[in-house]
N, C-alpha and C positions, 0 to 999 in steps of 0.2 A: 422500674429499671434505673431511672435517674437517681432515685433514693438509694438503691443498692450500690451504684457506682460511687455516690458521694460517701457512703459508709466505708467502702473499700479504700477510698482515697484518704479518709480521715484516719483509718487504721494504719495505712502506710506512712502517713505523716507522723504518727505517734511512735513508730518504730525507729530506732536509731540507724543511721546510715552505716555502711560497711566501714568507712573511714573512721567514724566515731567508735565503732565497736573495736577496731584494731587499735586505735589510740588508747582506749580504756584498758584493753588487755595488756599492752606494753607498759603503760603507766603503772598498773596494778602489779604486774609481774616483776618489773625491773627498776621502777622508780618509786616504790612505796617502802616505808620503814615501819616494821612492826616491833615496837619496843616491848621488852619484857617487864616484869615487875621487880624493881630494884629497891633494895632496902636503904641504900645510902645516896642514891642518885635520883634526882627528879628531873626528868627530861620531858618537855612538852612536845607532843607530836603536832600540835596546832599552834596558832598564834603567829604574830608578825615575825618574832625572832625564834621560830622553831628551827631544829637542826636541819630539817628538809629545806626550809627557806634559805638558810645560810649557805648550804651546799649548792642550791640552784643559783643564788646570787654570785657565788664564787665561779661557777661554771659560766655565767653570762659575762662576768668581768674578764675572764680569760679570753673569751671570744671577742669581746669589745677591744681588748688590748691587741689582739692579733690583727683585727681589721684596721686599727689605727697604725700599726707597724707597717702593714702593707701600703696604706695610704701615704704615710710619711716617706717611706723608702722608694716607692715607685712613682708617686705623683709629684710630691715635693722634691724627691731626689733627682727627678729628671731635670729640674731647674738647676740644682747644684752641679750636676754633671755637664749641663750646657755652659755654665759659667766657667768651669774647669777646662772644658774643650776649647773655649774661645780665649783662654788665658787672661780673663778679666781678674787680675790679681792685685790691682792697685787703683787708686783714685783716677790716675791718668788713663788707665785701660778699662775703666768701668763702662758698662754697656746698659742700654735701655731694655725694657721688656720687649719692645718691637724688634730690636736688633737680635735679641736672644730667641725670639720666636714664641713668647709667652704673653703677648699683649692681651689676648682674649681668654686666657686661662684664669677662670674665676678663683679656683682653689689656690693657685700660686699668688695671685694678686692679693687675696685675703691674708695669706701667710706672710706677705712682705710689708704689711702695714706696720706701723710704729712698734707695736708690741706683738707682732705675729710670730708664728713658730719659726719661720726661716730667718728672722732677724737675729737669732742666736749665732748664726754662722755667716750670714750675708750682710755686708755693709752697704749703706746708701750714702754716696759721696755728698749729695746736697744736704742731707740731715747731719752728717758729721761736721761739715763746714759751718752750718748754722749753729750747732752746739758749741763749736770752738769760738765762733764770733761772740756768742753770748757768755763765754767764759765757763761753760760747763765741761767738766773733765770727761775724757774718754778712757776706756780701759787701756792698760799698759800696751804699748806697741802700736796703737792705732793713731794717736795724735801725731807721732813722728812721720807718718806717711804723708801728711799734708804740709810738712815744712812749717814755716813761721806764719801762723794766722793771727793777725792782730785782733784783739777783742774790740767789738763795736759797742759803744755805750748805748744802753737801752735795747740791745738786740734781744729778741724774745726766745731764741733758740728754735730748734726744730719743732714744727707743729705737725699738722696732718700731712703725710707724705703725698706728693703729687706723683702717683705711680706711673703715669704716662710719660712724664718728663724726667723722672729720676734715673740715675745711673747706679748700677749695682755692681759689686765686686766681692770677692773673698780674698782677704789678705794672703799673700804667698805663703807666709809662715804657718797659716791655718788651713791651707788648701787640702793637704793630704788627710788631716784629721776630719775635715768636712766630708770628703769623698768616702772615707771609711764609715763615718757616722750614717751616711745616707746610701751605703752600698745596698743594691737591690737583690743581690744573690741570696737565694733561699727564702725570699719573701714573695710568694705568689699565691694565687687562689688554690692551687693544688696543695700547697703546704697548709693552707687554712683549713681545707677539708680534712686533711690528715689530723690537725689539732682538734677539729670538731669531733672526729671519730674517737680519738684518744680520750677526750674529755667525757664523751657520753659513756664510754666503757668504764672510765675511772669513777664517775659519779654513780653509775649503776653498781659497781663493786662496793663502793662506800655504803650505799643504801643497804646492800645485802650483808656486809660484814660489821657495820656499826653496832647493831644490837648485841652481837656476840662479844665485841670488844668491850662494850659497856658492861656486859654481864661479867666478864673477867675482872674488870676494874672494880665492880661492885663486890665480887667475891673477895678480892684482895683487901678492900676496905673493911669488909666484915671481919676478916682474920686479924688485921692489925688494930682495928678500933671497933670492937663490937659495940653496937648501939649508936654508933656515930651516924650523922646524916649530913652530908655536905652537898655542895653544888645545888643548893635550893634556889 
C-alpha cells in the first residue's frame, strides 16, 4: 500500500500544475512567434538578440519607466509640494527636513544627496554658500540669491551634505516649473495597471502580426531585387 501511494505521489509530482499549464498555454498562444521561410530576411527566433527578446525587453523597459514616474512624482514630488506649501523659496526661508516632515523618509534623503535626483530642482543653502566661498560658480540666478559672498582662501567647497542640518529651498523663479515637473496627477497604480494591460495587448499583437509583416516585406524585396538577401 505504501509503495502504491509513493507511486501515485511520484506521478503527481511529474505532472505540471494547473498554473504551469495555463502559463504555457497563454505563452504558446499569445506570446510566441512563428516565423515563415523568407528569401531575403534572416530573423533568428532564438538567441540573445532575437526579435522576441527585443520586444520583451521593450515591454519591461516601459513598465520600469512607469514605475519610476510614479515614484518620482508621488514620493519625491511630495517633498517638492511640501517646500512649495511652506514657501521655502529663498536661502532665508530655507527649511530642514525635520521642519518639512521628511527627516525619516529614506527615499527623499537619498534623492537630496549631492548628486541626487531632487537636487536638479531643490537647492541646499549650506552647499551653495560653501561652493561660493570656494569660488565655484553656480548656475545663473542662484548666486545672486546669496548677495555678496567673499571667497575664502583654501575653502574646499561643498562636500558630503549634512542632511539633518541642511536647509533646502526651491528658488521662487523655478517654483512653478518644479511643481509642474513633479505634478502627481495621472500617476498612480491604477494608471500603471492600465499601461500594463495595454503593453500586454500590444506585445501580443506584435507577436501575432510580425510574421505577416515580415512576409510582406520579403515579398516586396523579392519584387524589387530578385536574388537579393539583406538583414543577414
